[in-house]
N, C-alpha and C positions, 0 to 999 in steps of 0.2 A: 170461726171462733170470735168471741167478743173481746178477749184480752190479747194484747200484743205479746206474742210468744218470745220474741227476741228481747231478752232482758236488757241488753245494752241500749236498746232504743227507748226504754221507758224512763220516766222520771222516777226518782225515789219517792216514797210516801212523803218524806219531809219536804222535798223540793216542791211537790205538788201542792201541799197545803200551805206553803209559803208563797204560792202564786207567782212563780217565775214565768213571765209571759212568753208565749210562743209566737214567733213572727210568722204570719201567714203570707202565702204567695198568691192566693186566689183573689182575682180582681174582676169587677164587672161594673158597668156604668148604669145598668138598669135599676130601677127602683124595686125594692123588695117589699112585697105586701103579702105576708103569710099569717093569717089569723091564728093558726095553730101555734105558731111561735109566740105570738102576742099572749095567748092564753098561758103558755108555759112560763113565760117571764112573769106574768102576774101571779101565777101559782107559786113560783119560787119565792116571791115576796113574802108569802104567808108561812113558809116552811120554818121549822125549828132550826136553831143555829147548828145543832149537832148534825142534823140531816144534811144541811148545806155543806158542812165540812166533809161528810162522807161522799157526797156527790162530787166535790172537788177532787177527791182522791180517785173515784171511779172514772171521772172524765180524763184524768191524767194517764190512766192505764188503758183506755179504750183503743182498740185497733183502728187504724186509719180508715179501713173500708167501712167500719160501722158508723163513722161520724163524718164521712166525706161530704154529705149534704150540708151538715152544719158548718163544716170548715169553709165551704164555698159561700154559705150565707154570711159568715163572719167577714169574709173578704168583700162581699157586696156592700155590707154596712160600713166597713172600714174603708172609706173612700180613698184616703191617701196611702193606704197600705203600710201604715206604721205599726201594725200589730195592736192597736188600741182603739176602742170605741168610746167616743165622748158623748155627752148627753145630746148635743145637737144632731149628731149622726144617728143616734137611736131614734130621736123624734122624727127625723126625715125618713127613715127607713121603715119603721114599724108603725103601722096605722091601726086604729081601732080602740085605743085607750080613751077614756072619757075626757080627760083634760090634762093640762100641762103638769098639774100637781101629781097626777098619777104617773106620768113619765118620770118625774123626778124621784118619786118614792120607789118605783120599780128599779130605776137606775141605781139608786143608793143601795138597794137590797142585793143587787147582783155584784156591785163593786164591793166585794167582801172585805178586801184589805184597805178600803177607804183611801185610795190614792188618786181618785178623781177620774178614773177611766175603767172600762171593763176590758180585761185581757182575755185571750182566747180560752184559757182554762175555765175562767169564771163564766164566760158565755156558754161554753159547752156544758158545764155543770147545770146551768139554768135552763138549757133547752134540750137536754137529753130526753129521749123518748123513754117513758117508764118501762116499756117492753124490754129495753136494754138493761137498765139498772136494777130492775126487779127480778132478773133471772137468778136462779139458785146459784149458778157458778159465780156470777159477778158479786153477789152479796156475800157468798161464802169467802171469796178471796178478800173482799173489803174487811170483813169482820176479822179475819186472820191478821191482816195488816195492823189493825188497831189493837188487837189482843196481843201485845208484845210478849208477855210471859207465857202465853199459850195455856192459860188456866181456864179458858172457856168463858171469861168475863172481861169486860172493858172497864177499867178503873179511871178515876179522875187523873191520877198520875200518868196513865197511858195516853189519855187525851192531851195532856200538857206536852208530853214527849212527841206525839204525832203532829200536833198543830204547830207547836214551837214558835219560832220567830219572835217578834216583839211581844206576842201574847203569852209567851212562856213566863213572863214576869207578872202576869195577872194574879190577883189574889185567889186563894183556894176556893172561895165561894163561887167564883166564875166557873170553874171546872165542875164543882158539885152541882151547880145549877144546870149545866149542860147534861150531866148524867141524869138528873131528875126528869128531863124531858122524855126519857124512854124507860126509866127505872120503875117498872110497874109493881114489883114486890118490895120496893123500899130498902133494899140491902146495900145501897150505895154504889152498885155496879150495874153494868148492862150485860145481860146474858145474851146468847145467840138468839133465843126465841124473842126476847124483847127488842133486839136489834132488827130482826126481820119484820116485826110488827110496825116498828117506827118507819122503816123504809117502804113498807107497803101502804102506809097511811097516806092520806091526801095532804097532810101538813107535816 
């Protein structure tokens, strides 16, 4: 199964989206060179803000066996084992980006809460295999988590409630703008069909 069945072991949706970092115990001294991961990080940079938020939630709910490889990779990059990846650690570990500016741009896009480092959940969200997060079960559960009132649509108010934290005080236009990223019929909400299309899109 893709989702951790023991509810007590999961983060709540709100905790996940507020990016409480997970300390990793995986360690390795070898250099990590994985072109596929580099491509995923670069792809994450171009994704819509709403899709990133959904991936953060999905990453927080993923079963350990499904993300074991990514957890080990995080530990390989996080040389001092403090549960955080800083820009220099990313540069050293992931090769293949064109220049330093690209590293910085990708780093900034993955550091979603702008605290100067990439935590485990952010890293996992950015490197999840699409085969995992595009499954019907995973997307169905994610949509239900965002659809707080269970009316079959995600509203700007529900986004505010889910993402919360410091961003809860953002102006209404911020949440409306995120909704517009996937609101194909222009009704001011995101239906399940619109949600699925957004998550299956490349951006």
